[in-house]
C-alpha positions in Angstrom: -0.3 -0.1 0.2 2.7 2.4 0.7 4.9 0.9 -1.9 2.2 2.3 -4.4 1.8 5.8 -3.4 5.1 6.3 -4.0 5.7 5.4 -7.4 2.5 7.6 -8.2 3.8 10.6 -6.5 7.4 10.6 -8.2 5.4 9.8 -11.7 3.8 12.8 -11.6 6.8 15.0 -10.6 8.9 13.7 -14.0 5.3 14.8 -16.2 5.3 18.4 -14.3 9.2 19.1 -14.7 9.2 17.2 -18.5 6.0 20.3 -19.2 8.3 23.4 -17.5 11.3 22.5 -19.8 8.6 22.4 -23.2 7.6 25.9 -22.4 10.3 27.5 -21.5 12.1 25.6 -24.9 8.8 27.4 -26.8 9.4 30.5 -24.9 13.4 30.8 -26.0 12.6 30.2 -29.6 9.8 32.6 -30.1 12.2 35.5 -28.5 15.4 34.4 -30.6 13.1 34.5 -33.2 11.6 38.1 -32.5 14.7 39.6 -32.0 16.5 38.1 -35.4 13.3 39.6 -37.0 14.0 43.1 -35.6 16.9 42.6 -36.4 16.3 42.4 -40.0 13.8 45.0 -39.7 16.6 47.6 -38.7 19.7 47.3 -40.6 16.4 47.6 -43.6 14.9 50.8 -42.8 12.2 51.9 -44.0 11.3 51.9 -48.2 12.8 55.7 -50.0 9.9 57.7 -51.6 10.9 58.3 -54.8 9.9 60.0 -58.1 10.9 59.9 -61.6 11.3 62.8 -63.9 9.3 62.7 -66.8 8.9 65.4 -69.7 5.7 67.7 -69.5 4.4 71.3 -70.3 4.7 74.0 -67.9 3.4 77.6 -67.7 3.6 81.1 -65.3 -0.1 82.6 -64.8 -1.8 84.8 -63.2 -5.3 84.0 -62.1 -8.0 86.1 -62.0 -11.9 85.9 -62.5 -13.8 88.1 -64.7 -17.5 88.0 -66.4 -18.2 88.1 -70.4 -19.4 91.0 -72.1 -19.9 92.0 -76.0 -16.7 93.8 -77.3 -19.6 95.8 -79.6 -22.8 96.6 -77.6 -25.5 100.0 -78.4 -28.2 100.7 -76.7 -30.8 102.1 -78.7 -32.7 104.9 -77.1 -35.9 107.5 -78.4 -34.3 110.6 -79.5 -37.9 112.4 -79.0 -40.4 111.9 -76.1 -44.0 110.6 -77.0 -45.6 107.1 -76.3 -44.2 103.9 -77.9 -46.1 102.8 -80.6 -45.2 99.5 -81.8 -41.4 97.5 -81.1 -40.7 95.3 -84.5 -38.3 93.0 -82.7 -37.8 90.6 -79.5 -35.5 89.7 -77.2 -33.0 87.0 -79.3 -34.1 88.4 -82.5 -31.0 89.4 -84.9 -31.0 92.9 -86.7 -29.3 94.6 -89.6 -28.5 97.9 -89.6 -31.3 100.2 -90.6 -33.8 98.0 -90.0 -36.7 99.1 -88.1 -36.6 98.2 -84.6 -39.7 100.4 -83.2 -42.3 103.4 -83.5 -42.7 106.4 -81.4 -46.6 108.1 -82.4 -45.6 110.6 -84.5 -48.9 112.6 -84.4 -47.7 115.8 -82.7 -44.4 115.3 -84.7 -46.2 115.2 -88.3 -48.9 118.5 -86.5 -45.9 120.6 -86.4 -44.0 119.6 -89.5 -47.5 120.6 -91.2 -47.4 124.3 -89.6 -43.6 124.7 -90.1 -44.4 124.0 -94.1 -47.2 126.3 -94.1 -45.3 129.0 -92.3 -42.5 128.6 -94.6 -44.9 128.7 -97.9 -46.0 132.1 -96.3 -43.1 133.6 -96.4 -42.1 132.5 -99.6 -45.7 134.2 -101.1 -44.7 137.5 -99.1 -40.9 137.4 -100.5 -42.4 137.2 -104.2 -44.9 140.1 -103.6 -42.3 142.1 -102.3 -40.0 141.6 -105.4 -43.5 142.6 -107.5 -43.2 145.8 -105.5 -39.3 145.9 -105.4 -39.5 146.1 -109.5 -42.2 148.7 -109.5 -41.0 151.0 -106.9 -37.2 150.7 -109.6 -39.5 151.3 -112.9 -40.5 154.6 -111.5 -37.6 155.7 -110.0 -35.9 155.1 -113.7 -38.9 156.9 -114.6 -38.5 160.0 -112.3 -34.8 160.3 -112.5 -35.5 161.4 -116.4 -37.5 163.2 -115.7 -35.2 164.9 -113.2 -32.9 164.8 -115.4 -35.3 166.8 -118.0 -36.0 169.1 -114.7 -39.8 168.0 -115.2 -39.7 167.2 -111.4 -38.7 168.6 -108.5 -35.8 167.1 -106.4 -38.1 165.6 -104.1 -40.2 163.4 -105.8 -37.3 161.3 -107.2 -35.6 161.1 -103.3 -39.4 159.7 -102.7 -38.7 157.1 -105.6 -35.2 156.4 -104.5 -36.7 155.5 -100.9 -39.6 153.1 -102.5 -36.2 151.4 -104.0 -34.7 151.0 -100.9 -37.6 150.0 -98.4 -38.8 147.4 -100.9 -35.2 146.0 -101.0 -35.3 145.9 -97.1 -38.4 143.9 -97.4 -37.2 141.4 -99.3 -33.8 140.7 -96.9 -36.4 140.5 -94.0 -38.5 138.5 -95.6 -35.5 135.9 -97.0 -33.7 136.0 -93.3 -37.8 134.6 -92.3 -37.8 132.1 -94.5 -34.4 130.6 -94.0 -35.4 130.3 -90.3 -38.5 129.0 -91.1 -36.9 126.1 -93.3 -34.6 125.8 -90.3 -37.2 125.4 -88.4 -39.1 123.0 -90.6 -36.2 121.1 -91.2 -35.3 120.3 -87.6 -39.6 119.4 -87.3 -38.9 117.0 -90.2 -35.6 114.9 -88.0 -37.8 114.6 -85.1 -40.6 112.9 -86.9 -37.7 110.8 -88.1 -36.8 110.3 -84.9 -40.5 108.6 -84.5 -39.0 105.7 -86.3 -36.1 103.9 -85.0 -33.9 101.7 -87.0 -30.9 100.0 -85.4 -27.7 101.4 -85.7 -25.5 98.1 -86.0 -26.2 95.0 -87.0 -26.2 92.5 -84.3 -28.5 90.2 -81.6 -31.3 92.3 -79.5 -30.1 91.9 -76.3 -32.4 93.6 -73.9 -35.6 95.1 -74.1 -36.3 97.8 -71.6 -39.7 99.8 -72.7 -42.6 97.6 -73.7 -45.1 99.1 -76.1 -47.3 102.0 -75.3 -45.1 103.3 -72.4 -44.2 106.8 -72.5 -40.9 108.2 -73.2 -39.4 111.3 -71.4 -36.2 111.9 -73.5 -35.6 116.1 -72.7 -34.5 114.8 -69.6 -32.2 111.1 -70.6 -32.3 109.3 -73.2 -34.8 106.7 -72.5 -33.7 103.3 -73.9 -35.5 100.7 -75.8 -33.4 97.7 -76.7 -29.8 96.4 -76.7 -27.9 95.8 -79.4 -25.0 93.4 -79.1 -22.5 91.8 -81.6 -21.9 88.5 -80.2 -19.5 87.3 -82.5 -16.9 88.9 -80.4 -16.7 89.1 -77.1 -14.7 90.6 -74.0 -13.9 89.3 -71.1 -13.4 91.4 -67.5 -11.5 90.0 -65.9 -10.5 91.8 -62.4 -6.4 91.4 -61.2 -5.3 92.5 -58.0 -3.1 95.2 -57.9 0.1 93.0 -56.6 -0.4 90.6 -60.1 -1.4 93.4 -62.7 2.4 94.9 -63.0 3.1 91.6 -64.8 0.6 92.3 -67.0 1.2 93.9 -70.8 -1.3 94.5 -73.6 -1.3 91.7 -76.5 -0.1 89.3 -73.9 -2.0 85.9 -74.3 -4.4 84.8 -72.0 -7.4 82.1 -71.8 -9.9 80.8 -69.9 -12.5 78.9 -69.2 -16.6 78.8 -68.2 -18.5 77.1 -65.3 -20.7 75.1 -68.0 -17.6 73.9 -70.0 -14.5 73.5 -67.5 -12.3 71.1 -70.0 -12.8 73.7 -73.2 -10.4 76.9 -73.3 -11.1 80.4 -75.0 -7.8 81.8 -75.7 -7.3 85.8 -76.6 -4.6 89.0 -76.1 -5.0 91.7 -74.0 -6.8 94.5 -75.5 -6.8 96.7 -73.1 -6.1 97.3 -69.0 -8.0 100.1 -67.5 -6.3 102.6 -65.6 -9.4 103.4 -63.4 -9.5 100.9 -60.5 -12.1 99.3 -58.7 -12.0 98.7 -54.8 -14.0 96.0 -53.6 -13.5 95.2 -49.7 -10.2 96.7 -49.6 -8.8 95.1 -52.4 -7.7 97.3 -55.5 -9.0 95.5 -58.7 -7.9 96.4 -62.1 -10.3 95.6 -65.4 -8.3 93.7 -67.4 -10.1 93.2 -70.9 -9.2 90.2 -73.5 -11.5 89.9 -77.0 -12.1 85.9 -78.3 -13.8 85.0 -81.2 -17.2 83.7 -80.3 -18.6 82.6 -83.7 -19.9 79.1 -82.5 -22.7 81.1 -80.3 -21.3 79.4 -77.0 -20.1 82.3 -75.0 -23.3 84.1 -73.3 -23.2 87.8 -71.5 -22.0 87.7 -68.2 -20.9 84.9 -67.7 -18.2 84.0 -65.1 -15.1 83.0 -66.7 -11.3 81.7 -64.9 -8.9 83.6 -67.0 -5.4 82.9 -67.2 -2.5 85.5 -68.5 0.4 83.5 -69.6 3.7 84.5 -68.2 5.4 82.0 -69.3 5.5 78.4 -70.6 7.9 75.6 -72.2 7.2 72.3 -74.2 8.4 68.9 -73.6 10.9 69.7 -70.7 12.0 67.6 -67.9 9.9 68.5 -64.8 10.8 68.5 -61.7 8.5 67.7 -58.2 8.8 70.6 -55.9 8.7 67.4 -52.9 11.8 66.8 -54.1 13.7 69.9 -53.2 16.0 70.1 -50.3 17.2 73.5 -50.3 16.2 76.2 -52.7 17.9 79.5 -50.8 14.9 80.7 -50.3 14.1 79.0 -47.1 10.4 77.4 -46.6 9.0 79.1 -49.2 8.9 78.1 -53.0 12.2 78.3 -55.5 11.8 80.7 -57.7 12.1 80.6 -61.6 15.6 80.8 -62.1 16.9 79.4 -58.5 19.5 76.9 -58.1 18.1 73.8 -55.9 20.1 71.0 -54.4 18.1 67.5 -54.7 18.5 63.7 -53.7 19.3 61.5 -57.0 18.9 57.7 -56.0 21.7 56.0 -59.2 23.1 52.6 -58.5 25.7 53.7 -55.4 22.3 54.8 -54.0 21.4 57.9 -52.9 23.7 60.9 -54.1 23.1 65.4 -53.4 23.1 67.0 -57.1 22.3 70.8 -57.9 19.6 71.4 -60.3 19.3 75.0 -62.4 15.7 75.7 -62.5 13.8 77.6 -65.0 9.7 77.8 -64.9 8.1 77.3 -61.8 4.0 76.2 -61.1 2.5 75.6 -57.4 3.7 71.8 -57.7 6.3 71.2 -60.2 9.7 72.8 -62.2 11.2 73.3 -65.1 14.6 71.6 -65.4 16.9 74.1 -67.0 20.4 71.7 -65.5 21.6 69.1 -64.0 18.6 66.3 -64.5 17.7 64.0 -66.9 14.6 62.7 -68.2 14.1 59.2 -66.5 16.2 59.6 -63.2 15.1 59.0 -60.1 14.7 61.2 -56.9 14.9 61.2 -53.4 11.8 62.8 -51.8 12.5 65.0 -49.1 10.0 63.3 -46.3 12.4 60.7 -46.1 15.5 62.6 -45.6 15.3 62.5 -41.9 15.3 58.4 -42.8 17.9 58.3 -45.3 20.6 60.1 -43.0 20.1 57.6 -40.0 20.4 55.0 -42.0 23.6 56.1 -43.6 25.3 56.6 -40.7 24.9 53.5 -39.2 25.1 51.5 -41.7 23.7 48.9 -39.6 26.5 47.2 -38.5 28.2 49.3 -35.5 25.5 49.9 -33.6 22.8 47.5 -31.3 19.3 48.4 -32.2 16.9 48.9 -29.1 14.6 45.6 -28.2 11.6 46.3 -29.1 9.4 46.7 -26.0 8.9 44.3 -23.6 11.6 42.4 -25.3 14.9 42.0 -23.4 16.3 39.5 -25.1 16.2 35.2 -24.5 16.1 34.2 -21.2 16.3 31.1 -20.0 
């Protein structure tokens, strides 16, 4: 009984020691594997971020917001007062120069013309009568001259006939002046009558109509506008450029713009004029820069919003350097300027090497490479600079990387 109990206890103790050694061996193997993996990871370091030099196009621009207006338009108004009797066109109609657009009631103007014509006719009749009286006075005076020479009449009788001739001549001169004045008055009345018919001063499209049929127009103070005729074949972008950028723009400079409805299409034109008088909005000084563009297809419309780009410089098919790869530009933390010399890291067969690069045009993301790089070369981006420095200083040999948290090496 006692012997049997002793044998069972010894067997249990041997099994317990065997499981303990098994657990220790597993832990030792796991610790060794984890340390080995961490060592290899520390030697290799994180992968470098790189970018390859590619060829492409770059342009340097000044951007602005503008609105579209017809280059040529005219507000067709009434030059005389009266009731707008008839409008012969509608908004959107295409009209030709000289086409009848509207009519004002001509009744009062026709009456004035008739009265002025009658007055002119009366004066002309008076002139004819005065001319006849002058002729008679001249005949009598000639007769008296002969009688006075023969001493048949007195000097007073001769003076009477001479005076009658002079008076008739003066009367005729006065009538001629009155006739000239009446003719001028009649011409003015006829012109006013002609103004009751309003014709298109240019070919184009009726862009708007301000006055309606039956409305009474008063042209005594300001000219009332009836319709606006616009030539939509050529449009003008009125771009508002800030005072900081307008000094970079010159007359004749190339520019292009896009509109909200067709952002993928570009319209190109040249700067026609920079208006010298600015507008101030929210304490910002803005100058209007005008760019003309062809609109023969009729896509562009009045008051459309345009995103305008004025091209300061451009280069086509050149190597482009991502600005993210620039390590030092001599401009502090700011963007490098056009023509600057910058430092980059080029990934070669023996690892990264520093190289100086001369830039051409620069935009927000890339820069034109003038010298120092060729298409196809690989750059190390600046975001991996600290990793690259740590890797170069240790070489993965003479320093022992720290153990991962919670692990101090294999122990038994």
